[in-house]
C-alpha positions in Angstrom: 8.1 -5.7 16.7 9.4 -7.5 13.7 6.7 -5.5 10.7 7.7 -3.6 9.9 4.9 -1.1 8.6 4.2 -2.0 12.5 6.6 -0.3 13.4 6.3 3.1 11.4 2.4 3.2 12.8 4.0 3.0 16.7 6.5 5.5 15.4 3.7 7.8 13.7 0.7 7.1 16.5 0.1 10.2 17.3 -0.5 11.6 14.3 -2.7 9.1 12.8 -2.8 11.8 8.8 1.2 11.1 8.8 2.8 11.7 5.4 5.4 8.2 5.4 8.6 9.2 3.7 9.6 7.3 0.3 12.5 5.3 2.5 9.8 4.9 5.3 7.2 3.5 1.6 9.6 1.7 0.2 10.0 0.0 3.4 6.2 -0.9 4.0 6.3 -1.9 0.1 9.5 -3.9 0.9 7.8 -5.8 4.1 4.0 -6.5 2.7 5.6 -8.5 -0.1 7.8 -10.5 1.4 5.3 -10.9 4.7 4.5 -15.0 5.2 1.5 -14.5 6.6 0.2 -12.2 3.4 1.8 -14.7 0.6 0.6 -17.9 2.5 -3.4 -16.6 1.9 -2.7 -15.9 -2.0 -5.1 -16.8 -3.9 -4.2 -20.3 -5.1 -4.7 -19.7 -9.6 -2.0 -16.8 -9.0 1.1 -17.1 -10.6 3.5 -13.9 -10.1 6.5 -14.6 -11.6 4.7 -13.9 -14.8 
Protein backbone atom coordinates (compact mmCIF):
# COMPACT_ATOMS: atom_id res chain seq x y z
CA UNK A 1 0.00 0.00 0.00
CA UNK A 2 1.46 3.34 -1.07
CA UNK A 3 -0.99 5.45 0.89
CA UNK A 4 0.34 6.18 4.40
CA UNK A 5 -3.17 6.92 5.68
CA UNK A 6 -4.39 3.49 4.60
CA UNK A 7 -1.38 1.82 6.23
CA UNK A 8 -2.12 3.51 9.55
CA UNK A 9 -5.84 2.67 9.31
CA UNK A 10 -5.04 -0.99 8.67
CA UNK A 11 -2.64 -1.00 11.62
CA UNK A 12 -5.40 0.09 14.02
CA UNK A 13 -8.30 -1.65 12.26
CA UNK A 14 -9.38 -3.47 15.43
CA UNK A 15 -9.46 -0.26 17.49
CA UNK A 16 -11.51 2.28 15.56
CA UNK A 17 -11.11 4.99 18.21
CA UNK A 18 -7.33 4.76 18.57
CA UNK A 19 -5.75 8.19 18.95
CA UNK A 20 -2.95 8.77 16.49
CA UNK A 21 0.44 9.82 17.75
CA UNK A 22 1.82 13.20 16.69
CA UNK A 23 4.15 11.48 14.22
CA UNK A 24 1.26 9.50 12.72
CA UNK A 25 -0.81 12.68 12.39
CA UNK A 26 2.06 14.43 10.63
CA UNK A 27 2.54 11.47 8.28
CA UNK A 28 -1.17 11.53 7.43
CA UNK A 29 -1.23 15.29 6.81
CA UNK A 30 1.84 15.15 4.56
CA UNK A 31 0.41 12.15 2.72
CA UNK A 32 -2.90 13.92 2.18
CA UNK A 33 -1.25 17.19 1.11
CA UNK A 34 0.87 15.42 -1.51
CA UNK A 35 -1.75 12.93 -2.74
CA UNK A 36 -1.97 13.26 -6.53
CA UNK A 37 -5.60 12.09 -6.53
CA UNK A 38 -6.60 14.83 -4.10
CA UNK A 39 -4.50 17.49 -5.84
CA UNK A 40 -6.05 16.51 -9.17
CA UNK A 41 -9.52 17.26 -7.82
CA UNK A 42 -8.66 20.71 -6.51
CA UNK A 43 -10.78 23.68 -7.46
CA UNK A 44 -9.55 25.27 -10.71
CA UNK A 45 -9.37 28.74 -9.13
CA UNK A 46 -7.39 27.60 -6.10
CA UNK A 47 -4.21 29.63 -5.69
CA UNK A 48 -2.13 27.54 -3.30
CA UNK A 49 0.92 29.79 -3.65
CA UNK A 50 -0.72 32.65 -1.76
